[in-house]
N, C-alpha and C positions, 0 to 999 in steps of 0.2 A: 504493500499500499505506499503510495506516494502522496505527500502533502506538501504544497507550495504555499509558503507564507508571503505576502506581500505587504510591506509597510513603509510609511513616510513620515518625516517630521523630525523634531528634535531628538535628542538622545533618549527622553522620557518616552517617546513614541516607538522607539526601536527596542529599548531593553526588555520590556515585557515579552515581545515577540521572540526575542533570542531565548528567553527562558522557556517559552513554549516549544520552541524548536529543539531545545535540549532535551525536554520532556518526551516530546514526540520521538526523537532519535532513541532515547533510552528505552522506550516502549517497543521498538522494533519497526517503527515507520521509517520510510526513507524521506528525508526532509531537506528542504532548502528554503533560504530567505532571499527575496529580491527587494533590495532597498538602495538607497543612494550610495553611490561609490564611496562617499566620505566615510561610511560606516563599515566599509569591508572589512578593515582589520578587526574592528570590534566584534563583528560576527564571527570571523574565523578565529579569534582568540579564544572563543568559546567552543570551537570545533563544530560548528554548524557550517555546512556548504553554503557559499555565497553565489547569488546570481546577480548579474549586472543591471543597474538602473543609472542613468546619467546623472551627474552631480548638478547640472544647471539649476534645477529647480530648488534643491537645497540651498545653493549659494544664493539664489535670489531670496529665498525665504530668510536666510540669515541676514541679508542686507535690509530687508523689511522690518525685521525685529530689533536689529541693532545698528550698527554704524553702517553708513551707505556703501562704504568700499568702492567708491568711484562709480556707482551705478546710476547717478543721477538723482532726480526727485523720487520721492516715495511713489508718486503716481506713475513716474517712467518704470520703476521696478515692477509695479503691479501689471503694467501693460506687457512687460516681457515674461510674465509668468504664465499667460495662456499658452503661448507656443511651446514652453518648457513643460507644462502639464501634458501637451499633446505628445511630445517626444517620450515622456515618462510612461504614457499609455502604451506606445509602441514597445518600450522595454519590457513592460509587463507581459505583453504578448510573446516577444522573443523568449523571454524566461520560460513561459509556459510550454512553447513549442520545444524548447531544449529538454525541459524537465519532464514533460508528459504526466502531470499529476493526476490522481484520482479524486483530489479535493483542493480548493483554494480556500484559504483563510486570509482575509484581507482586512487591513485598516481602511476606513472609508475615504481617507485621503488618496488612496490608490483608486482613481477614478475608473481604471480600465478593467479591473479584475471581475467585477460583476458580469460584464459584457464577454469577457474571455471565457468565463465559465458556461456561459450560454453557448458560445460558439463551440466549445470543446464537448458540451452536453455532459458536464460534470457538476456535482454539487458544490456550492460555495457557501462560506459562512463569514458574516461580518464580525469583527471583533475590535474592542476598544475598552479602555479603562474608564469610561464615563457614560452615564445613561443618557444618551444624547438623541437617539433615533426612535425610541419606543413611548409612544404618547401615553400619559398617565395623568390621572386627576391628582394624584399625590403632590406633584410639584411641577412647576413650569420647566420648560427647556432651560438647562443650566445657564445659558447666557443671560437669562432673565432673573437669576438668583436674587433673592431678597424682596421681590415684588409679591404681595399678597393678592392673587388674582382669582382664588376660588377654583373649585374643581373643574367646572366646565372650561373656563378660560385657560387653566393650566393645560388641559388636554389639547385645546386649539393652538397653544403656543408652539407645539411641535410642528405645525404647518410651516413654520419658519424655516425648518430644514429643507422642506421640499422647494421653497422659494429660493434658497441660496443654491441648491443644486441646479435649479433652472438657469442660473447664470452661465453654466458650462454646457447647456444642452446642445449648442450648435458644435462645439469642440467634440463632444461625446458622439454626436451623430457622424461627424467627419471621420472619427476613429472607427465606428461601427462599419460605415459604408466602405472606406478606402482600405482599411487595414484587415477587418474581420469579414467583410462581405456580408454584414447582416442589414436588415431593414432598419431605417430610422425609427426612433420612438419620440413620444412627446416629451418636451421639456419638463412637463409636470407628471411624467410617469413615476409610479411608485417603484423605487429601487429596492424596496424590501419584499418585494413579490416577484417570483421568478415567471418566465414567459408561460409556464403551464399553470400558473395561478397559485402555486404553492408558495408558503412564506420562506424568506430566506432566515435561517437560524441565526441568533445573535448571541455572541458571547460577551458579556460584560466582566471585565477583569478587574473587580473591586470587590470589597467585602460587604456583606450584608450587615456586618456589625457596625459599620460606619454609616451606611445608608440602607435601611431595611427594604426588603423587595416589596413594591406596591401590590395590593391585591388584584389590580387590574392588568398586570404584566401577563401576556398570553404565554402558552406552554412552550413556544418555540424560542423564547428569550431566556437566557441562562445567566444568573449572576454566580460566577464560578468562585469568587474569592481571587485575591491579588496573585499575579504571576511574578514571583521574585526572582531575580537573577543575581546569585551570589558571586563574589569576585572570583576570577580565574585562579587556578592553582599556582600559576607562575607569578602572580602579583605580589609584590612586596612594597610597604611603605617606605618612605624616605626616613633615613635615621633622625634627621632633624625633626621631623613631625612626631616620631615615637618619644624623642627626649622632651618636646614641648608637652606632650600629653602627660608624661611621668613627672613633670617638674612641678606641678601644683594640682589644685582641685579640678574637677571636670570643666572645661570651657563651655561657652555657648557657640554653636556652629551658626554662621551667618552666610547665606548664599542665595542668589537670585537666578540660578540655573541658566536658561537659555534667553532670558529676557535682555533687552537692549543695552548697548554700551552707552547710549546717550545719558549724559549727567552722571557718568560713573564716578567722577572725582567728587562731585557734590554728594552722591550717595554714600561715598566712603567716608566723608568727613561726619556725616549724620551718624553712620555706624560707630566710628570710633568715639564719637561723643557719647552714644548710648552706652557702649561698653565701659567708658570711663564712668559715667554717672551710676551704672548699676553695680559697679565694683567687682565685675566678673572678669575672667579671662575670656578671650575670643578667638575663634577660628574663622578666617574670612576666606570664602571660595570665590576666586575670580570668575573663572569659566567665561561663557559668552556675557555674563552679568556686568562685565565692565568695571568691577571694583578695582580701584587703583589707589596705591599709597606708596610714596618713595621712602618714607620713614615711618615705620610702625613702633609702637611702644613694645616694651618687653613682653607684656602680658597678651600680645596679640601676634598671631602666626597666620601668614596668607599662603593658602595652597591653591593649586589648579584644579586638579580632579582627584578625588579618592572615592573609592567605593563606599556607598552609604552603609551597606550591610557590615562593613568593618568598622567604620568611623561612629555612626550614631550611637551605638550602645556605649560609647565612651564619652558622651557629652552630657551636659545637663539640660539642655533644651534645644530646639532647632528653629531658626528664624529663616523663613524662605518665602518664595513667590506664591506658593500654592498649586504649583503644578501637580498632576495626578501622580507621578512616580515619587517625587520628593515627599508628598503628603503620606503616601503608603509607607515609604521607608522610615519616616518618623514615627508613625503609628506602630509599625512592626517592632521597631526599637523600644516603645513604650515610653517615649519622651514627649513632654509637652511640646507643642508646635505653635509658633507665633507667625501667622500668615500675613505678608504684606503684599496684597495682589496688585497686578497690573491690569490684566484683561481677561476676557474669555471666561473659562470655567473656574479660574483661580478664586473669585469671590465665593463661588459655590462651595468649594472645599473649605475655605476659611470660615464660613457660617456653620458648616457641619462639626469642624473642630470645636468651635465655640458652643454650639448646641450639645454636644457630647461632653462637654466639660473637661476636655483634654488639652485646652489651650485658651488663651485670653481671645478677647473679640479681635478679629482682623483689623489691621491698620492698612488702608489703601495707600498706595504709593503717592498719591497727590496730597495725602495728610501726614506723611512720614516725617517726623522730627526726632531729634536726639532724645528729648524728653519723653515723648509718647513710646518711643521704642524702649527706653530704659525702664519706664514704668511697667511695660508688658513683660520684659525679661525678668525683673524683680519679682512680678507676679507669678510667672511660670516656674521660677526656681525655688520660691519660698512657700508657695501654697501647697501644703502637704496633701489636701484632698485632691487638688488637680493632678499632682504627682502620682498618687495612689490610682486615680482613674486612668491615667495614661498608662502606667505599669500593667493594670488589669487588663486593659484593651489590648495592649501589645501581647501579652500572654495569650489572649483568645485568638488574636490573628495569627500569631505564630503557630498555633495549633490547626490552622486551616490548612488545606492543600489544594490551592486554586488550579494548579497544573493537573492534579489527579481528576478533579471535577471535569475540567475541559477535555481530558483524554477520555472520560466516559462518554461525553457528548459526541466526540468525534467518532469514537468506537461504534456507537449506536448508528452513526450516519453512514459510515464506509466500511465497517468491519475492523476487526482486530488483526493485526500481523500475526503470522506463525511465531510460535516461541523461538523456533531456530533463528529467524530473523532478529528477534529481540537480542539473543545471545551473542549475534555477530556484531551488534552495535554497541 
């Protein structure tokens, strides 16, 4: 049995799918991941076969999220994205032709995979770590987080996703006609229903312990639990980082993941001010987040990229942007999270952290000051009840096995591989 995984986006969009790929491989499935070439080494580091996707769309996305990198205005970058999306669809098709899968599991940002599965007449599953595509009365589409709309309007808010997909209808139909030889579809076609009328199964890779499963989710929608990727066997931390961690009490981790470099120096000054006012030691993650500091105090250490599964159990609290992956890692470690959201689903996770009592109220980036962040850090570190709730939730989440749950769903869809194949892998 052969499973092709297609995914696109930031590291947080890639990492859970590598975890799933490793789980599939260990279970005896032949598995490969098609994603942007910029993540090729990341995929192969975890011994999952990689299939090519051009890096242009990733590069443009990075330019839109962060510094412009000479691409011109933001509007200019967005205009370049449409042809880049079209090329990525072609790469999804080439990967499928090369791999000949029995099933495609795709992130919805991979716009071609639904149509590739139709062309190959094989099953497909959508997967993502966010309840973004299944209408429910329980809460509005996460982009509208915080609005009290009522059950009926909550349900209707998911029509927003259909409208956003319609923007790419012409590009999708060009791909269907010129590359796949398929008939065009309506811009407003329901891409959660296959051409034979059956529903597309959806795998939501988050925990029902942080967001309970709504009663009105249909049977083909599965909340599996998180897909965690532990650091590779060959990874080792820098000696300087180990020495810093051992030199004093647990520090607070502060990092904003893939969010923009703009105002990086200003943000760094706010963070350093907050660390000083809180009296804590700090770990600053630079990454795409653009945190910069030429002269750091002794109680602050700057790092570029460290596996969260190794680092977070050693910190006192986690300050971050509220991406789904970092939120999951903080929860798993049993540490309070202080979420400072920028856009999209980040406020959604921030509110859930607050509602579960495992972190202070989120601080939007537009309201971020040294004083507000210092107060939040102090609360997260010193509130014993919050610390206890975070530790308990972490223990519960660590006891889940989201990969195993996903494998059960996949096995029911295409069958399980022979045990001999599992032994060989």
